[in-house]
C-alpha positions as CSV (number, residue, x, y, z in Angstrom):
1,M,1.7,-5.2,16.4
2,T,-1.9,-6.4,16.9
3,R,-4.2,-6.1,14.0
4,H,-7.8,-5.1,14.7
5,T,-10.1,-8.0,13.8
6,T,-13.7,-6.8,14.3
7,W,-14.1,-5.7,10.7
8,P,-15.7,-8.3,8.4
9,G,-14.1,-6.8,5.3
10,R,-15.5,-6.8,1.8
11,W,-14.1,-7.9,-1.5
12,T,-15.7,-6.9,-4.8
13,D,-17.3,-9.5,-7.1
14,T,-16.2,-7.6,-10.2
15,G,-12.7,-6.8,-11.1
16,V,-9.5,-7.8,-9.3
17,F,-7.9,-5.5,-6.7
18,V,-4.1,-6.0,-6.2
19,C,-2.0,-3.9,-3.7
20,F,1.7,-3.6,-3.4
21,E,3.1,-2.8,0.0
22,G,6.5,-2.7,1.6
23,G,9.1,-0.3,2.9
24,E,11.0,2.5,1.1
25,G,13.0,1.4,-1.9
26,S,11.6,-2.1,-2.1
27,G,10.6,-2.0,-5.7
28,K,6.9,-1.6,-5.5
29,S,6.7,0.9,-8.4
30,T,8.8,-1.4,-10.7
31,Q,6.8,-4.5,-9.9
32,S,3.5,-2.7,-10.3
33,R,4.5,-1.5,-13.7
34,L,5.7,-4.9,-14.8
35,L,2.4,-6.5,-13.7
36,R,0.4,-3.9,-15.6
37,E,2.4,-4.5,-18.7
38,H,1.9,-8.3,-18.5
39,L,-1.8,-8.1,-17.9
40,E,-2.4,-5.5,-20.6
41,A,-0.6,-7.7,-23.1
42,A,-3.0,-10.5,-22.1
43,G,-5.9,-8.2,-23.0
44,H,-7.0,-7.1,-19.5
45,E,-8.1,-3.5,-18.6
46,V,-5.6,-2.4,-16.0
47,V,-5.7,0.7,-13.8
48,L,-2.3,1.4,-12.2
49,T,-2.7,3.8,-9.3
50,F,-1.0,4.8,-6.1
51,E,-1.4,6.4,-2.6
52,P,-1.1,9.1,-1.6
53,G,-1.8,11.5,-4.4
54,D,-3.5,10.0,-7.5
55,T,-6.4,12.4,-7.4
56,A,-6.6,16.1,-7.6
57,V,-7.4,16.3,-3.8
58,G,-4.8,13.6,-3.1
59,R,-2.0,15.6,-4.8
60,E,-2.5,18.4,-2.3
61,L,-2.6,16.0,0.6
62,R,0.5,14.3,-0.7
63,R,2.3,17.6,-0.8
64,I,1.4,18.3,2.9
65,V,2.3,14.9,4.3
66,L,5.5,14.2,2.4
67,S,7.1,17.6,1.8
68,P,10.0,18.3,4.3
69,E,8.8,21.9,4.2
70,T,5.6,20.9,6.1
71,G,7.8,20.2,9.2
72,E,6.2,18.6,12.2
73,L,2.6,17.4,12.1
74,S,0.6,15.9,14.9
75,D,0.6,12.1,14.4
76,R,-3.2,12.1,14.4
77,T,-3.3,14.9,11.9
78,E,-1.0,12.9,9.6
79,A,-3.2,9.7,10.0
80,L,-6.3,11.7,9.1
81,L,-4.7,13.3,6.1
82,Y,-3.8,9.9,4.8
83,A,-7.3,8.6,5.5
84,A,-8.8,11.5,3.5
85,D,-6.6,10.6,0.5
86,K,-7.8,7.1,0.7
87,A,-11.5,8.0,0.8
88,E,-11.1,10.1,-2.3
89,H,-9.0,7.5,-4.0
90,V,-11.4,4.6,-3.4
91,D,-14.5,6.6,-4.4
92,T,-13.1,8.2,-7.6
93,V,-10.5,5.8,-8.9
94,V,-10.6,2.3,-7.4
95,L,-14.3,1.5,-7.1
96,P,-15.3,2.8,-10.6
97,A,-12.6,0.7,-12.2
98,L,-13.5,-2.5,-10.3
99,A,-17.1,-2.0,-11.2
100,R,-16.1,-2.1,-14.9
101,G,-14.3,-5.4,-14.3
102,A,-10.8,-3.9,-14.5
103,V,-7.7,-5.1,-12.6
104,V,-6.7,-2.3,-10.2
105,I,-3.1,-2.3,-9.1
106,T,-2.3,0.2,-6.3
107,D,1.1,1.1,-4.9
108,R,0.2,1.4,-1.2
109,Y,-3.2,1.1,0.5
110,V,-4.6,0.6,4.0
111,D,-1.7,-1.5,5.3
112,S,0.6,1.4,4.8
113,T,-1.4,3.5,7.1
114,L,-1.4,0.7,9.7
115,A,2.3,0.2,9.3
116,Y,3.5,3.8,9.1
117,Q,1.0,5.8,11.1
118,G,0.1,2.9,13.5
119,A,3.3,1.0,14.1
120,G,5.7,3.6,12.9
121,R,4.2,6.5,14.8
122,T,3.1,4.2,17.7
123,L,-0.5,5.3,17.5
124,P,-3.1,2.7,18.7
125,V,-3.3,0.4,15.7
126,A,-7.0,-0.5,16.3
127,E,-7.9,3.2,16.3
128,V,-5.9,3.9,13.1
129,E,-7.5,0.9,11.4
130,D,-11.0,2.1,12.4
131,V,-10.4,5.4,10.6
132,A,-8.8,3.8,7.5
133,R,-11.4,1.1,7.1
134,W,-14.2,3.7,7.5
135,A,-12.5,6.0,4.9
136,T,-12.3,3.1,2.4
137,G,-15.7,1.5,3.2
138,D,-13.5,-1.4,4.3
139,L,-12.7,-2.4,0.7
140,R,-10.1,-5.1,0.8
141,P,-7.6,-6.1,-1.9
142,H,-8.0,-9.6,-3.3
143,L,-4.2,-9.8,-3.0
144,T,-1.6,-7.8,-1.2
145,V,2.0,-8.3,-2.3
146,V,4.6,-7.4,0.4
147,L,8.1,-6.7,-0.9
148,D,10.2,-7.2,2.1
149,L,13.5,-5.4,2.4
150,E,15.8,-4.5,5.3
151,P,15.1,-0.7,5.9
152,S,18.8,0.3,5.8
153,A,19.1,-1.2,2.2
154,G,15.9,0.5,0.9
155,L,16.7,3.9,2.4
156,G,20.1,3.8,0.9
157,R,18.6,4.0,-2.6
158,F,17.5,7.6,-2.1
159,E,19.7,10.7,-2.4
160,G,17.0,13.0,-0.9
161,R,14.3,12.0,1.5
162,D,10.8,13.1,2.1
163,R,9.2,13.5,5.6
164,I,8.5,9.8,5.9
165,E,11.7,8.5,4.3
166,G,13.6,10.8,6.7
167,E,12.4,9.1,9.8
168,S,14.7,7.1,12.0
169,L,15.9,3.6,11.2
170,E,13.9,2.3,14.2
171,F,10.7,3.9,12.8
172,H,11.3,2.0,9.5
173,Q,12.1,-1.2,11.3
174,R,8.7,-1.0,13.1
175,V,7.1,-0.5,9.7
176,R,8.7,-3.5,8.2
177,E,7.7,-5.7,11.1
178,A,4.1,-4.5,10.8
179,F,3.9,-5.5,7.2
180,T,5.2,-9.0,7.8
181,T,3.0,-9.5,10.8
182,M,-0.1,-8.6,8.9
183,A,0.8,-10.9,6.0
184,A,1.5,-13.8,8.3
185,A,-2.0,-13.4,9.9
186,D,-3.8,-13.8,6.5
187,P,-1.7,-15.9,4.0
188,D,-4.7,-16.4,1.7
189,H,-4.7,-12.7,0.8
190,Y,-1.0,-12.0,1.0
191,L,2.2,-12.8,-0.9
192,V,5.5,-11.9,0.8
193,L,8.6,-11.8,-1.4
194,D,12.2,-11.0,-0.8
195,A,12.8,-7.7,-2.5
196,R,16.5,-8.6,-3.0
197,A,15.6,-11.4,-5.4
198,P,16.1,-10.7,-9.2
199,I,13.4,-8.4,-10.6
200,E,12.1,-10.9,-13.2
201,E,12.0,-13.7,-10.6
202,I,9.8,-11.6,-8.4
203,A,7.6,-10.5,-11.3
204,A,7.0,-14.1,-12.4
205,T,5.9,-15.2,-8.9
206,I,3.5,-12.3,-8.7
207,R,2.1,-13.0,-12.2
208,D,1.4,-16.6,-11.2
209,R,-0.5,-15.6,-8.1
210,V,-2.5,-12.9,-9.8
211,E,-3.4,-15.0,-12.8
212,A,-5.1,-17.5,-10.4
213,L,-7.5,-14.6,-9.4
214,L,-8.5,-13.7,-13.0
């Protein structure tokens, strides 16, 4: 996977923006919650959010893109629906919280679009990134935590699967490779951890990296 590099990117001067990425069942929700609890105990305002679906508009978009009842979607349609969710999410949830000086923790962001709709669907990654960066105003996380897990292990944690979880193992392997490739290209803004490690060990490593940003 080749990442598009023409975007200068922007990081806010107020607040701290942390993103959790990784494949299915890698523990993103658990680690997001643990980080929020730690930071709130230390007196920080924390906004814990997720994509897709953490806005009124986003909930409808999430239903469309994830429900098995939706059936087949054009790959480009899917990418645009995810971009619409991101635009609403950034404008109504993420940016207002960062402007207040809060720590924003999101479960998934732009890298998920590049990994799933770009590498997974084999759409041109540069084109997908153009759309996603435009939708978000090219707002970048100060830190992206990638919880790396073999797809067969993560998918085995689900009894039922949504549209994306139900894709082939090869699809999810491309997604995994995309996440690790993006992280390797920008180590200053990424932290890659083995999702099979003990939960508290992972949480402690994340806390140390985030505290350096506060």
